C-alpha positions as CSV (number, residue, x, y, z in Angstrom):
1,X,47.7,62.2,84.6
2,X,48.6,64.4,81.5
3,X,45.8,66.9,82.8
4,X,47.5,67.1,86.3
5,X,50.8,67.6,84.6
6,X,49.7,70.3,82.3
7,X,47.8,72.1,84.9
8,X,51.0,71.9,87.3
9,X,53.1,73.2,84.4
10,X,50.6,76.1,83.7
11,X,50.4,77.0,87.3
12,X,54.0,76.5,87.9
13,X,55.5,76.9,91.4
14,X,53.7,79.4,93.8
15,X,57.2,79.9,95.4
16,X,58.4,81.3,91.7
17,X,55.3,83.8,91.3
18,X,55.6,87.4,91.3
19,X,54.3,89.6,94.1
20,X,51.6,90.7,92.0
21,X,50.3,87.2,91.6
22,X,50.4,86.0,94.9
23,X,48.4,89.0,95.8
24,X,45.9,88.2,93.4
25,X,45.5,84.5,94.6
26,X,45.0,85.8,98.1
27,X,42.5,88.3,97.1
28,X,40.6,85.7,95.0
29,X,40.5,84.0,98.1
30,X,39.1,86.8,100.0
31,X,36.8,87.4,97.6
32,X,35.3,83.8,97.7
33,X,35.4,83.8,101.4
34,X,33.2,86.9,101.7
35,X,30.7,85.4,99.1
36,X,30.2,82.5,101.1
37,X,29.1,84.5,104.1
38,X,26.7,86.5,101.7
39,X,25.3,83.5,100.4
40,X,24.7,81.8,104.2
41,X,23.0,85.2,105.2
42,X,20.8,85.4,102.5
43,X,19.8,81.7,102.9
44,X,19.2,82.2,106.7
45,X,17.0,85.3,105.7
46,X,15.1,83.8,103.2
47,X,14.4,80.0,104.6
48,X,12.1,80.3,107.8
49,X,13.8,77.2,109.4
50,X,16.8,79.2,110.3
51,X,15.2,82.3,111.9
52,X,15.3,80.9,115.4
53,X,18.8,79.9,115.2
54,X,20.2,83.6,114.3
55,X,20.0,86.9,115.4
56,X,17.9,88.1,112.5
57,X,18.1,91.8,113.7
58,X,21.9,91.5,113.3
59,X,22.1,89.8,109.8
60,X,20.5,92.3,107.8
61,X,22.6,95.4,109.1
62,X,25.6,93.2,108.4
63,X,24.8,92.7,104.6
64,X,26.0,96.2,103.5
65,X,29.2,95.5,105.2
66,X,29.5,92.3,103.5
67,X,28.6,93.7,100.1
68,X,31.1,96.5,100.7
69,X,33.8,94.2,101.4
70,X,33.3,92.3,98.3
71,X,33.3,95.3,96.4
72,X,36.4,96.6,97.8
73,X,38.0,93.3,97.4
74,X,37.0,93.3,93.6
75,X,38.6,96.9,93.2
76,X,41.8,95.6,94.8
77,X,41.8,92.6,92.5
78,X,41.6,94.8,89.5
79,X,44.3,97.3,91.1
80,X,46.6,94.3,91.7
81,X,46.2,93.1,88.1
82,X,47.1,96.4,86.5
83,X,49.6,97.4,88.9
84,X,51.4,94.0,88.9
85,X,51.8,94.6,84.9
86,X,54.0,97.5,85.5
87,X,55.6,96.3,89.2
88,X,55.2,92.5,89.3
89,X,58.0,92.0,91.9
90,X,56.9,94.9,94.4
91,X,56.4,93.4,98.0
92,X,53.9,96.2,98.5
93,X,51.3,93.9,96.5
94,X,51.8,91.2,99.2
95,X,51.6,93.7,102.2
96,X,48.3,95.3,101.1
97,X,46.6,91.7,100.3
98,X,48.0,90.4,103.6
99,X,46.5,93.5,105.7
100,X,43.5,93.3,103.7
101,X,43.2,89.4,104.4
102,X,43.6,90.0,108.1
103,X,41.3,92.6,108.4
104,X,38.3,90.7,106.4
105,X,39.2,87.5,108.6
106,X,38.8,89.4,111.8
107,X,35.6,91.2,110.6
108,X,34.0,88.0,109.6
109,X,35.1,86.5,112.7
110,X,33.3,89.0,114.6
111,X,30.2,88.5,112.6
112,X,30.4,84.6,113.6
113,X,32.2,84.5,116.9
114,X,35.6,86.0,117.8
115,X,36.3,82.9,120.0
116,X,34.7,80.2,117.6
117,X,36.5,77.3,116.2
118,X,36.2,78.9,112.6
119,X,38.1,81.9,113.9
120,X,40.7,80.0,115.4
121,X,41.3,77.5,112.7
122,X,41.7,80.0,110.0
123,X,43.7,82.6,111.9
124,X,46.3,80.3,112.9
125,X,46.5,78.2,109.5
126,X,46.4,81.3,107.6
127,X,49.8,82.3,109.2
128,X,51.4,78.9,108.9
129,X,50.7,78.8,105.0
130,X,51.6,82.4,104.8
131,X,55.3,81.8,105.9
132,X,55.8,79.4,102.9
133,X,53.9,81.8,100.4
134,X,54.6,85.1,101.3
135,X,57.7,87.1,102.5
136,X,58.2,86.9,106.2
137,X,58.1,90.8,106.8
138,X,54.7,90.6,105.0
139,X,53.4,87.7,107.4
140,X,54.7,89.4,110.7
141,X,52.9,93.0,109.7
142,X,49.9,91.3,109.0
143,X,50.0,89.2,112.0
144,X,50.6,92.3,114.3
145,X,47.7,93.9,113.1
146,X,45.6,90.8,113.2
147,X,46.7,90.5,117.2
148,X,46.1,94.0,117.8
149,X,42.7,94.2,116.3
150,X,41.7,90.9,118.0
151,X,42.6,92.1,121.3
152,X,40.7,95.6,120.7
153,X,37.4,93.5,119.5
154,X,37.7,91.3,122.7
155,X,37.9,94.4,125.2
156,X,35.0,95.6,123.2
157,X,33.1,92.6,123.9
158,X,33.9,92.3,127.4
159,X,32.9,95.6,128.3
160,X,29.7,95.3,126.3
161,X,30.5,97.9,123.5
162,X,30.0,94.8,120.7
163,X,28.1,91.7,120.9
164,X,30.0,88.2,120.4
165,X,29.2,86.7,117.1
166,X,26.3,89.1,116.3
167,X,24.9,87.1,113.2
168,X,24.9,83.8,114.9
169,X,22.5,82.6,118.1
170,X,23.6,80.8,120.8
171,X,25.7,77.8,120.4
172,X,23.8,75.5,122.8
173,X,20.1,74.5,123.1
174,X,18.3,75.2,126.3
175,X,19.1,71.5,127.2
176,X,22.7,72.0,127.1
177,X,23.5,70.2,123.9
178,X,25.2,71.8,121.1
179,X,22.9,73.9,118.6
180,X,22.8,71.7,115.1
181,X,22.4,75.0,113.1
182,X,25.1,76.6,115.0
183,X,27.6,73.4,114.3
184,X,26.6,73.2,110.7
185,X,27.3,77.0,110.2
186,X,30.8,76.3,112.0
187,X,31.6,73.5,109.2
188,X,30.2,75.9,106.5
189,X,32.5,78.9,107.5
190,X,35.7,76.6,108.2
191,X,35.6,74.0,105.6
192,X,36.2,75.8,102.3
193,X,38.9,78.1,104.0
194,X,40.4,74.9,105.6
195,X,40.5,73.3,102.3
196,X,42.3,76.1,100.4
197,X,45.1,76.4,103.0
198,X,45.7,72.6,103.2
199,X,45.6,72.3,99.4
200,X,47.9,75.2,98.9
201,X,50.4,74.2,101.7
202,X,50.4,70.6,100.2
203,X,50.9,72.1,96.6
204,X,53.9,74.4,97.9
205,X,55.5,71.6,99.9
206,X,55.2,69.3,96.9
207,X,56.9,71.8,94.4
208,X,59.3,72.6,97.4
209,X,60.4,68.9,97.6
210,X,60.5,68.6,93.8
211,X,62.9,71.7,93.8
212,X,65.1,70.1,96.6
213,X,65.3,66.9,94.7
214,X,66.5,68.7,91.5
215,X,68.8,71.0,93.1
216,X,70.4,67.9,95.0
217,X,70.5,65.9,91.7
218,X,72.1,68.7,89.9
219,X,74.8,69.3,92.9
220,X,75.4,65.3,92.5
221,X,75.5,65.0,88.8
222,X,78.0,65.7,86.1
223,X,76.1,67.6,83.6
224,X,78.1,66.5,80.4
225,X,77.9,62.9,81.1
226,X,74.9,62.7,83.4
227,X,76.6,60.5,85.9
228,X,78.2,61.2,89.2
229,X,80.2,64.2,89.8
230,X,83.6,64.2,91.9
231,X,81.8,64.9,95.1
232,X,79.1,62.2,94.8
233,X,81.6,59.6,93.5
234,X,83.7,60.2,96.6
235,X,80.6,60.0,98.8
236,X,79.7,56.4,97.2
237,X,83.3,55.3,97.7
238,X,83.0,56.3,101.5
239,X,80.0,54.7,102.0
240,X,81.3,51.3,100.3
241,X,84.3,51.3,102.4
242,X,82.4,51.6,105.6
243,X,80.5,48.7,104.6
244,X,83.6,47.3,103.8
245,X,84.7,47.6,107.2
246,X,81.3,46.1,108.6
247,X,80.9,43.1,106.0
248,X,84.7,42.3,105.3
249,X,83.9,42.5,101.6
250,X,86.6,44.0,99.4
251,X,86.6,47.3,97.7
252,X,88.5,48.2,94.5
253,X,88.9,51.6,92.9
254,X,90.0,52.3,89.3
255,X,91.3,55.6,88.1
256,X,90.6,55.9,84.1
257,X,92.1,58.7,82.0
258,X,91.3,59.0,78.4
259,X,94.6,58.8,76.5
260,X,96.0,62.1,74.3
261,X,92.7,63.9,75.5
262,X,94.4,67.5,75.5
263,X,95.7,66.9,72.2
264,X,92.3,65.7,70.9
265,X,90.8,68.9,72.3
266,X,93.7,71.2,70.8
267,X,93.2,69.4,67.4
268,X,89.5,68.8,66.9
269,X,87.9,71.3,69.5
270,X,86.1,71.0,72.7
271,X,82.6,70.0,71.0
272,X,84.8,66.6,69.9
273,X,86.2,66.4,73.2
274,X,82.9,66.6,74.7
275,X,81.6,64.0,72.5
276,X,84.5,61.6,73.5
277,X,83.9,62.1,77.1
278,X,79.9,61.3,76.5
279,X,80.7,58.3,74.8
280,X,83.4,57.0,77.3
281,X,80.7,57.4,80.1
282,X,78.3,55.4,78.3
283,X,80.5,52.6,77.8
284,X,81.9,52.6,81.3
285,X,78.2,52.5,82.7
286,X,77.3,49.7,80.3
287,X,80.2,47.5,81.2
288,X,79.9,47.7,84.9
289,X,77.9,45.8,87.3
290,X,74.7,46.9,88.5
291,X,76.2,47.1,92.0
292,X,79.4,49.3,90.8
293,X,79.5,52.9,90.9
294,X,81.3,55.3,88.2
295,X,81.7,59.1,88.0
296,X,83.5,61.9,86.6
297,X,86.7,62.7,88.6
298,X,87.8,65.8,86.8
299,X,88.7,66.6,83.3
300,X,89.1,63.2,81.2
301,X,89.4,61.5,84.3
302,X,86.7,58.8,85.7
303,X,86.6,57.0,89.0
304,X,85.0,53.5,89.4
305,X,84.2,52.3,92.7
306,X,83.8,48.1,92.7
307,X,82.3,47.0,95.8
308,X,83.0,43.3,96.3
309,X,85.7,43.2,93.8
310,X,89.3,41.9,94.6
311,X,92.4,42.6,92.6
312,X,91.5,39.9,90.0
313,X,87.8,40.8,89.8
314,X,88.4,44.5,89.4
315,X,91.2,43.8,86.8
316,X,88.6,41.6,84.5
317,X,86.2,44.5,84.9
318,X,88.8,47.1,83.9
319,X,89.6,45.1,81.1
320,X,86.2,44.8,79.7
321,X,85.9,48.7,80.0
322,X,89.3,49.0,78.3
323,X,88.1,47.1,75.4
324,X,84.8,48.8,75.2
325,X,86.5,52.3,75.0
326,X,88.9,50.9,72.4
327,X,86.1,50.1,70.3
328,X,84.8,53.7,70.5
329,X,85.0,56.0,67.6
330,X,84.0,59.7,67.7
331,X,83.0,61.5,64.3
332,X,85.1,64.7,64.1
333,X,83.5,65.4,60.9
334,X,86.9,63.8,59.0
335,X,86.8,60.5,56.8
336,X,88.0,58.4,59.4
337,X,86.6,58.7,62.9
338,X,88.7,59.0,65.9
339,X,89.6,56.1,68.2
340,X,89.5,56.5,72.0
341,X,91.7,54.5,74.4
342,X,92.3,55.2,78.1
343,X,94.7,54.1,80.9
344,X,93.7,52.4,83.9
345,X,95.2,52.5,87.5
346,X,93.8,50.0,90.0
347,X,93.9,49.6,93.7
348,X,92.0,47.2,96.1
349,X,91.7,47.0,99.8
350,X,91.4,43.1,99.4
351,X,94.8,42.6,101.4
352,X,94.8,45.6,103.2
353,X,91.5,46.6,105.1
354,X,93.1,49.5,106.9
355,X,93.5,51.3,103.6
356,X,91.6,54.5,103.8
357,X,90.0,56.3,101.0
358,X,92.8,58.7,100.5
359,X,95.4,55.6,100.5
360,X,93.2,53.8,97.9
361,X,93.0,57.0,95.6
362,X,96.7,57.7,95.8
363,X,97.7,54.2,95.2
364,X,95.3,54.0,92.0
365,X,96.7,57.3,90.6
366,X,100.2,56.1,91.2
367,X,99.1,52.8,89.1
368,X,97.8,55.2,86.4
369,X,100.6,57.1,86.0
370,X,102.6,53.8,85.5
371,X,100.1,52.7,82.9
372,X,100.7,56.1,81.0
373,X,104.4,55.7,81.3
374,X,104.4,52.1,79.9
375,X,102.4,53.0,76.8
376,X,98.8,54.0,77.8
377,X,95.7,51.9,77.0
378,X,96.6,49.4,79.4
379,X,95.8,48.5,83.3
380,X,98.4,48.8,86.0
381,X,97.5,47.2,89.5
382,X,98.9,48.9,92.7
383,X,100.9,46.7,94.9
384,X,100.6,46.4,98.7
């Protein structure tokens, strides 16, 4: 597991790679792809068992083509490496490697059969993965060139100017059954490329989901306290109110506001204020039930959502939180630590199921105002 994590950390997210790195990766795939065809060609020329299954007169002349493409790919790899050090973000890298990839695929497809299974799987799969991995203009440009070249090769074969699949023999034996060597060769040509395409798409989509989850978490979490932010806690309140309408259970909301927070910030600095907020958040999370929700509503204000709690139950929970906050001390670099207290405004829909989200929040805020007016560090309950 640690090895996988270290490898993933080193590889990073392919979506964040520079254009040069993406082109080097694609060119490396092309290099291995051509090498696989070369190995196959040398095997069928060396081992006599395959002599009857291939068009030997076509295999030998294609070896220079394969070697030439391998050499050019090696040069492109080196060029991308050096050019990428100066211009790593240039989309030109992607355009060059994508065009070369399409050209190599179609050339190899001509060698093995333009309308074979291997050709269809790779040409279609490469486009799908390309849209995830490369810039869309790069994929469209390479796809346009591939379609045009595929059509040209097809016309040439129909008119007898080029043979179809010149290196491989017929796909069927005289009795009409599929030729074993032909089928095996199709798997040899298809499987490695398909494995790369599936593996790359799986890895990209996995990292994509991780990134989406991280972005969603950041959008719903307050960075200072680590609890739900205003949008998230309001969404939770809306969900609990909908459940309350369905089940008939009560929902209570409690507005919590730290006392004299502006004075604390002005006197002791924002760092001390942040420490007070963080400690208050820890106390509120600790004192509430597992089914309860709490989030930072704004500034020094928190919102607690207590499903299933009526006025009395919510008041007991709020009192527990008030006592917990009263026991908190914040180190401000002085001999005596600072004490933190908070005022609470509570409202429940226990007696009024028709109260909506805005009604509850407004009533809780009014109750909080009364708690401040009556001396702070206390709980006031809204009456309905």
